[in-house]
N, C-alpha and C positions, 0 to 999 in steps of 0.2 A: 504494500500500500504506500502511495506517495504522500510525503508530508508537506508538499508544496500547496500553497493556497492558490485557488483559481481566481479569476476576475470577480466572480460572484461573491466569493468569501470575503475578498478585500472590500468590496462595495458594502457588504453587510456590516463589516467591522467599522467602517467609516461612519455609516448611518447610526449604528448603535452608540458609537463613541460621541457623535455630535449630540444625540438625544440626551445621553447621560450628562454631558457638559452643560447643555441648556437647562436641564432640571436642577443641577447643582447651582448654576448661576442664579436661577429664579428664586431658589430657596435662600441662598446666602446673600446675594447681592454684592455690589462692590463695596469696598471699605471707604466710605465717604466720611467727612467730618461729622455728619449727623449720626453715623452708625458706629463710630469708633468706640470700643468698650472702655469704660472706666475700670481701673484696676480692682476696686473693691465693691463693685456693683453686684450684689448677690443675685438680683433678678432684673429682668427688663423693667418691671414695675418700679423698682427702686431707682433705676437710672432715669426714669421719666418723672419721678416725684420731685417737685421743685424744692430747692434749698430755700428755707424760710428766712425771715429777717435775722434769726439767731445765728445763721451761718455766715453772715456778712463780716462780723468782727474776726472770726477765725481765719477767714479768707485773707483779710487785710493783714492780720498778724503773721500769717505764713509768708506772704509776699514781703512784708517789712523786715522780718527776721532774716530772710535771705538777702535782702538789700544791704543790711548791716554787714553780713558775712562777706558779701561782694566787696564792699568798701574796705574791709579789713584785709582782703586777699592781697598777696604781694606780687603776683604775676598772673598772666592770662590763663595759664594752665589751672591754677587754683580758682580763678574766676569762672572758667568753663565748668568746673566740677560743681561750683555753687549753683550755677544756672540749672544744671541737670538735676541737682538735688531739689531745687525749687519745683521743677515740673513733676518729679516723682512724688513729692510731698503733697502737692495739690491733687494729683490723681488718686493718691491713697486716702486722702482726708475727705474729699468731696465726691459723693457717689452719683452726682447728677450734673448735667450741663445747664439745667434750668434753675433760675433763681426767681424769688418772689419778694416784692416789697423791701428791697435793700435800700437803706437810707443813704443819701449822698447829696451832693450839690451839683445842680445843672450848671456847667461851666462853659459850654460851647454849643451853639446851634448855627449852622451855616446853610446857605441855599445855593442853588444853581445861579448862573449869571443873570437870569431874568427875575430872581428874587421870589419865584413861585414855589419851587420844589425844594423841600428840605433834603439835604444830602449828607449831613453829618451831625451827630448828636454825641456829646461827651458828658458823662457824669463822673465827678470826682468822688472817690471813696475815702481818701486820706491825702492831706497836704503835707509834704515834707519841708516846704519852704524852698526858696531859690528856684521857683518854677518847676519843681519836681513833685510828683504825686503818684498815687495809684488810681487809675481811672478805667472805666469801661466805656467803649465807644461803639456807636452804631453808624455804619456808613451806607445803610440802605437809603433808597429814595422814597420820600413820602409826598405824594401829590396833594394839592388842595382838595379838600373834601374828605380825606381819610381821617380816621380818629386821631392818629398821632399828629398830623398836621394841625387839626383843630385844637388839640391840647396845647401844642406849642404856640399857637396863635392867641389863645384865649386864657389859658390857665396857669402856665408857668413861663418863666423867663430866666436867662442866665443869671446866676447868683442866688436863685431860690433853692431852699432845701426841698428835696423830692424823694419819693419812693419809686424805685424803678424795678420792673419785672422784665424777664426775657430769657434768652438762652445764649450761653457762650458758644463760640465756634471752637471746635477742637483743633489742636495742632497735629497735623498728620506727617510732619517732618520727623522721620525716625532718627536722623542724625542729631538734630537739636530740638528736642521736644519740650515745649513749655506746658504741656497738658492742654491748657486753654490757650488759643492762639494769641500771641502778643505781637503788636504791629510795628514795634521799633525796628529801624534798619541797622542799628548797631548793638553790640553786646552791652555797652555801657548804658545806652538809653533804655534797653529792655530790662535792665536790672535796677537802675536808679530812678527811672521815670516811666514805669510800665503802663501801657495802654492795652487792655484786653479787648479783643474784638467780640462783639455780641450783636444779636438782633433783639431789639426791645419790643415787648408786647404792650407795655403801658408805662407811662410816666405820669405822676400826679403829685400835687402839693403834699408835702409831708404832714400837714396839719389836718388831713382829711380822715385819718384813722386807717385801719386795715380793711381789706376787702372781705 
């Protein structure tokens, strides 16, 4: 009996292999920022449960502690280790990318050149002085008539204390993972003046109470 595969056998193998790959891809999907698992998320439900207001201070403290360690480091090798440690600490401590009612100060709102569409919103969580801070930033576009645009038009302005809710963007860079994506272009900026990328679901005055 010959062990060689004829043309029909090869065709069948290709078809079955393609079907198997399609099923696997449909079930697992690509690893996108929205699907990247958090280290200590026990279940999908835990990963989707928002981090409440009580998680805001531990988040800021984790970032601040590593900022101090970065400033104390003596060379770039040590500084790189501190950055990696910060990302690992964030992923181990916080089981969700979603956050709800985090207190902060609205510090920046910008629009497109025609002044109509909001294209950047920044909320400061801690001010270190010398124009350095811990902040979360939304660079999505909000057209007139949307809830976010109306809120920024009528309810809050830069300088106001606010409660912000939304979701962080995951950092998918395996070489330099900040856990939650940090937007600075330099190592120094990312460690001393970090701005974390997020999509805000709501911003409201801090004196309105909780939802």
